[in-house]
Structure formats: C-alpha cells, structure tokens
C-alpha positions as CSV (number, residue, x, y, z in Angstrom):
1,X,-14.8,-72.2,25.9
2,X,-18.4,-72.9,26.8
3,X,-21.0,-70.3,26.5
4,X,-24.8,-71.4,27.3
5,X,-26.7,-72.3,24.4
6,X,-30.4,-70.8,23.3
7,X,-32.1,-74.2,22.2
8,X,-33.8,-74.2,19.0
9,X,-37.5,-75.3,19.7
10,X,-39.4,-75.2,16.5
11,X,-40.9,-78.5,15.1
12,X,-38.7,-79.7,12.5
13,X,-35.6,-77.8,13.5
14,X,-32.5,-79.5,13.2
15,X,-29.4,-79.6,15.8
16,X,-25.9,-80.4,14.9
17,X,-23.9,-81.5,17.5
18,X,-20.0,-83.0,18.1
19,X,-20.3,-85.5,20.5
20,X,-17.1,-86.7,22.8
21,X,-18.0,-90.0,24.6
22,X,-16.2,-91.5,27.3
23,X,-16.0,-87.8,29.1
24,X,-15.9,-87.2,32.6
25,X,-19.1,-86.1,32.8
26,X,-22.3,-85.3,30.7
27,X,-22.6,-81.8,29.6
28,X,-23.4,-79.7,26.8
29,X,-20.9,-76.4,25.6
30,X,-21.4,-74.5,23.0
31,X,-18.1,-73.4,21.1
32,X,-18.2,-70.9,18.2
33,X,-20.6,-72.5,15.6
34,X,-20.6,-76.0,17.3
35,X,-22.6,-77.5,19.9
36,X,-20.6,-79.9,21.8
37,X,-22.1,-82.8,23.6
38,X,-20.0,-84.6,26.1
39,X,-21.4,-88.1,27.6
40,X,-19.6,-90.5,29.8
41,X,-21.3,-93.5,27.9
42,X,-19.2,-95.6,25.6
43,X,-19.6,-95.3,22.1
44,X,-21.0,-99.4,21.7
45,X,-23.9,-100.2,20.3
46,X,-25.5,-97.3,19.9
47,X,-25.5,-96.7,23.6
48,X,-23.6,-93.2,23.4
49,X,-26.2,-92.0,21.1
50,X,-28.9,-92.9,23.6
51,X,-27.1,-90.8,26.1
52,X,-26.6,-87.8,23.8
53,X,-30.5,-88.0,23.0
54,X,-31.6,-88.1,26.6
55,X,-29.1,-85.2,27.3
56,X,-30.2,-83.1,24.6
57,X,-33.9,-83.8,25.4
58,X,-33.6,-82.6,28.9
59,X,-31.6,-79.6,28.1
60,X,-34.1,-78.7,25.4
61,X,-37.0,-79.8,27.9
62,X,-38.3,-82.2,25.6
63,X,-39.4,-85.7,25.6
64,X,-36.8,-87.8,24.4
65,X,-38.8,-89.3,21.5
66,X,-39.5,-86.2,20.1
67,X,-35.8,-85.9,19.1
68,X,-34.7,-88.6,16.1
69,X,-31.2,-89.1,15.0
70,X,-31.1,-88.6,11.2
71,X,-27.3,-88.4,10.4
72,X,-24.2,-89.5,12.1
73,X,-25.1,-92.8,14.0
74,X,-21.6,-93.8,13.7
75,X,-19.9,-90.8,13.7
76,X,-18.8,-88.2,16.0
77,X,-20.7,-85.3,14.2
78,X,-24.3,-85.9,14.4
79,X,-27.5,-84.2,13.3
80,X,-31.1,-84.7,15.4
81,X,-34.3,-83.2,14.3
82,X,-37.1,-82.2,16.7
83,X,-40.4,-84.1,15.8
84,X,-43.9,-83.2,16.4
85,X,-46.1,-82.3,19.5
C-alpha cells in the first residue's frame, strides 16, 4: 500500500478521498483507486474536514481556499472540488 499520487490540477476537478481521523500522523496515500487521507485531528465540529482540506491543499500546492468540500461533511468518504485561480 502506498504509492505517491499525481494530483489533478484542473479547475473544477473533483477529488474523492477516504478519511481516517485520529491517525498517528498526517499523510496521503494512494490505495488502488482510493485516495486515503490520514489526519491526527478528531472528527468534532468539522475539525477533521478542515485538517483534510489543509493537507490536500498543501499536497496539491494550492491555497486552502481553492478547495471546497462538496460532499461528505459528516462521512469518511468526501469529495473536494478545485475552484478557480
């Protein structure tokens, strides 16, 4: 498990992820067709969602504000969209 991922950079691209909160460290792994995001943050009051957004933005080299959570606010399976410049 664990190949490096090539990030999609197109505006409007959607990124589906499977989140594991309360992990031992923050990281992103590709597992087959699933992008797995591990964050150390607890899933309370959207804190894990913010942590996932920040980690994805850093990995993609984007501003955090360019990523929008469009599905899965209370689920482990989430979809983020890359917004305009």
